[in-house]
N, C-alpha and C positions, 0 to 999 in steps of 0.2 A: 428544375422549375422551383421558384420559391413557394413556401406555404401560402395558401390563399389569404391568410391574415397578415402576411408580411409584404410590405412594399418592396418590389424588386430593386428599386434604387437604394433601399436601405442596405441590402447585402452588397450591392455594387460599390457602395461607399465605404465599406469597411476597411479596405486596403489603405486609403489615404487617412482615415480616422486613426487607424492603428499606428501608421507611420509617424503621426504627430508625437506619439509617446515612445517610439522605438528606442531612441538613444537613452531616454530617461530610464526605461525599464531595464536595459542592459547595465546602466550604472547602478541601479537599485539592486539588481541581481548580484553584481560584483561586491557591493557593500555588504549584503547579507552573507555572501560567500566568505568574505574576509573576517566576518564576525559571527561564526556559527555558534549555535546554542543547542545543548542536548535536550532530550525530551523532558518536559515539565519545567524547563528553565528558559524558555524562549521570550524572556521579558523585553529585551532590546528589539528583537525581530518584530514582536507584536507592536511595540511603539513606533517603529519605522513605518509599518503598514498603516497603523491607526492614523498617524499624523498626515500621511499622504491622502488617505480617504477624507479626513477632515478638511484638508486643503481643497479637495474637490467638492466641498459643500455637503458631504454625506455625514451620517451620524453613526459611526461604528460603535459597537458595544463589546468591550473586553469581557471575556468569560470570568466568572467569579473566582476562578483559581489563579487569575492574574496573567495567564498566557493564553494566546489564541483569541480570536474575535469573530463577530458576526456583523454583517452590514447589509441592510436592505436597500434596494434601489427601485424607484418607481412606485406607482400606486394603482390599485385596481388590476384585475385580470389574474391569470394563473401565476403561481409562484414557482420559479425554477431555481434550483440550487447549483452553485459552482463551488467546488471544494478544492482547497490547496492544503498541503501539509507543510509545516514550517520548521520541523526539528532537524538537527544534524546527527551525525554518528560519531561514536568514540573511536575514530580512525585518524591517524596522522596524515595531513596533507603533504604529498610528495611532489606537487607540481611547482615548477619554477615560473610563476606568473605574477604580475603586479597585485592581483587580487587573491593571492594565496591566503589560507587561513592564518589569522594572527593568534589563534587559540591553540596552544600545544595539545596534540592528541585528539583534536576535534575537527571535523570537516564535513562539508556537504558532499558526501560521496554517493548520494543517491538521487540528486537532482531536485531536492525539495526547494532549493533557492529558485530554480527555474519555474517550478509549479507555482510558487508564491508570486513571482514576477508576472507570470502569464495571467493568473486570476486577478491580480491587482490591475493589470492593463485592461482586462475585460471590464472590470468595475469602472475604470476611468472613462472608457468609451461608452459604456451603458449609461453612466451618469450624464454624459454629454447629450445622449439621445433623449434621456428623460427630461432634461432642462429644455430641450427643443420641442417637447411634446410628441416625440416620435417613438417612444418605448411603449409597445402595446400590451405590456404585462409587467410583472415584478420579478426581480432577481435577488436572490440572497447569496452573498459571498460568505463562504465558510473558510476561515484561516485556522486550521486545526492544529493543536499541539500534539506532540508525542505519538506520531504514527509508528515510530520505531520501538516504542515501549510495549512490553507485554501487557500492560494495563490498558493500553489503547486510548488515545485521545479522542477517537471517534465516539467511543462509549460515553466519554465525558460530555461531548457536544450533544449526544442524544439525551443524556440524563438532564442536561440543562434546557431541554426543549428547543434545541437549536435547529431542528428540522421541522418543527411544527408548522403545518400548512404547506410544506414543500410537496409539489406534485410530480417532480422529476429532478434527477440530480446527475451532474456530469463531473468528471475529474480527468486529469492527465497523469501519465507517468512517463518520465524520460526513458527512451530505449536506445542504448548505445549501439545497437546492431542495425538500426534502421536509419537511413540517410536523412539528413535535415531536409525538410520540405515534404516528407512523407509521414503518414499517420497510419499506424497499425490498428485494425479494427477486427473484432471477432464477436459473434453471438455466443452466449453461453459462458461456460467457465473459462476464465482467462488467467486467474491466479488460484492457488490452492489454499486450503486451510493450513494452519501451522500451529500445532499443539505440542506440548512437551509431556513426555512419559518417563516416569522413573519407577523401577521395580527394585525393591530392596528385599533380599532373602535373609532369613535368620535361621540358625540351627544350633545343635549342640557342639559342633566342631569335634576334632579328634585327629588321630594319627592316620596318615595316608596308607599305612600298612593294614588298617582295619576299617575301611569305609563302610562295611556292613554293620558296624556298631554305632554309627552316627549318620547324620544326613549328609550326603556328599554335595555340599553346597555349591562348589565350583562347577561340578557336573550339571547340577540343576540350573545354575545361572547360564551355562552354555546352551542348555535346552531352550531357555527363555529367548536367548539371543537368536537362535536359529528357527525355532519352531513357531513362536508367536507370529513373526511376519509370514511364515509359510502357511500357517492356518488362516490368517486374515485373507490371504490371496484366494482361499477357497470358501470363505464365508461372506465375502463382499463382492458385488458385481464388479468384474474387472474394468468395466467402463468408468467406474468411479475413480480409478487410478489412485487407490489408497495405498500409501507406502509408509512403512515404519523403517527408519534407519537409525541405528544406535551410534552414539558418538562417544560414550564413555562406559567403560567396564572396569570395575575395581573389586578385588577380593584377595585377601590374604597377603602374607609377607614372607612366608617360608615355604620351600618346595615340598617339605615332608609333613606339612600340617594342613588339615582341612579347616578353613576359617569358620568362625561363628557368624559372620555376616558378609554380604557383598551387594553390590548395586550395579545396575545397568540403566543408563539414561539415553534418551534419544528424542527424535521428533516424529510425529505422525502428520502426514500431509495427505490431502484428499481433494478431488476436484468436484465432488458431488455433495451438496449440502445435506441431503437426507442421510447419506452414509456417514457424514461427519457427525451429525447429531446422535447417531447410534454408537459411534466409535468407543466412547469411554466405557460403557457397560460391556461391550463385546471384548475389549482389550482385557478388562479385569477378569472376565469369565475365562478367557483363553489362558491367561497367566496361571490362574488357580488350577485349571485342568492339566497344564503342562508340568507343574511342580508337584502335583498331588502324589505321585509314586515315590518321591525322594525324601520324605519326612523332614521337610523344611517349611517354614512359614513365609508367606508372601505379603508384602504391603505395596500396593499400587497407588502411585500419586499421578493423577492425570490433570494437567493444567491447560485449560482452554486458552488458545491464542486468538486466532481470527478464523471465521468461516471463509469458504472460497468466494471470490468475486465472480458473480454470474451476471453477465451483461444481458440486459433485456433487449429483445429483438427490435421493438419499436424505437428504443433509444439509440441502438446502433444504426438504425435506418436514418434517424435524425442527424447523427454524427456524420454518416456517409454523405448526406446531402450537404451538410455544413462544409465538409472538406472539399467536396466537389465545387461548391459555389465560390469558396474563397481561394483554394489552392489549385483546383483543376482536377479532372477525373483521374489522372495518373498519380495523383498524391495518395489515393486510397490504396492501401496494401493489406494483405492478410498479416496475421500475427500468431505465433505459436502460443500454446498454453504453457504456463510456468508453474512449478511447484513452490515458488516463492510465495510469501504471504503478503497481504495488503489490507489494512483495516478499513479501507473504503467499503469493504464487504458488509460492515455493520449497517451502513446506510441502506444498502440494497435489500436488507431483510424486510423492510417495510415500505420502500419507495422504489418505483421503477427508475432505472438509470444505467449508466455505462461508464466504463473506464477506457480511455483511448491511450494507445502507446504513441508518444510523441517522438519522432525521429530527431536525434541530436548528433548523429555521426557526421563529422566533416567529410566532404568529398575527398580530400587528400589523405584521409587517415589510412595508415598502412596496416594497422591492426586494431581489433576491437578491444576497447577497455571496458570491462564489465563493471556493473554497479558494485558498490561497497569496496572500492579500492581507492587507495590514496592518490593514484594518478587520474582518476575519473575526471573528465571535463566535458564540455558540450560546445557545439557550434551555436553561438548565441543568437543566430537568426531564428532558431527554434522558438524563442520567446514570442516573437511576433506571430509566428505560425500558430502557436498555442492560443494566443490572445484572439486572433481572428476566428478560429474554429469554435472557441468557447462562446464568443458573442454570437456567432451564426447559429450555433446549436440552441442557445437560449432563445433567439428570435424565432427560429423555426418551431420551437416548442409551444409558442403562444397560440 
């Protein structure tokens, strides 16, 4: 059933309204895909989106940094946010398609081009409704730069006041394991925090024949590698799914010499925001406790990435109703939690909202192509699916 403030004919009319723009949105997605831009460099992509919104009679505002933009639609009533990320990855495009990347070593291997096309499509449909006097609230389109950057474009949007007044916010993320036409929804944590941890140990160094006369730095480093994750598993609620995985260990050059310094680097991921907030202090305390017996000094560098995306229950209910109204009840599917990071989480720190996983897997696909791979591609019918559910979610939120 539609929300009491939403005309049932409004939802029923979304399919033909979106179909009007379907071919254009596919063409726009292919254009963006062929001209990918890395984080903080999305000048052309921003211009493409801005020009189309201006052509629709809207007044988009480019962020002061020169990439990314914000565009409001409608007047009066609640303000709902729809967010797209617009940056690409430093990955070579390996697909043999007419719209393959023309930029060496850069491609849209995470589906941000699809997110951009879907949110733009939602804006075009909503603008039509506003002109017809049928939009019962306001919608803010957020075309965010630098989702793939550790500095996070979401934080730039927040600092610029980009979500001021927004009462609820929605976003999509392509899911290559979910079939096109289906949408994965989940209450609570759906992606994890993603922080970087580095531990550098220093000591006097010496001969491996006399470890008792120096700090056995390599031994201590090995203790950090094994015991810090083990201790965390006993200091943090296991339901938080906090995980430290090391990706780099380096120390020494000679087999018979204890080095004077060494380093281990990795990532900490977590599905619980409260545990994530406590993690830096806890990691540092554990590192110092682990190395204390070995006469070495420890320097811990902890770099915040993003908090976990925790979908609010009421927002997931709205997305569920939006998918059922536009795609049918069978289109709503569950989705697994992921330890990957997503900076949409920064918006959810102060605004209720949810991230939906948009199925992009073609029916004939013989194998799943994961995100962040040069062969990644989508079934482009997903663009219209994403557009329909975003418009419906906004309407149902008024």
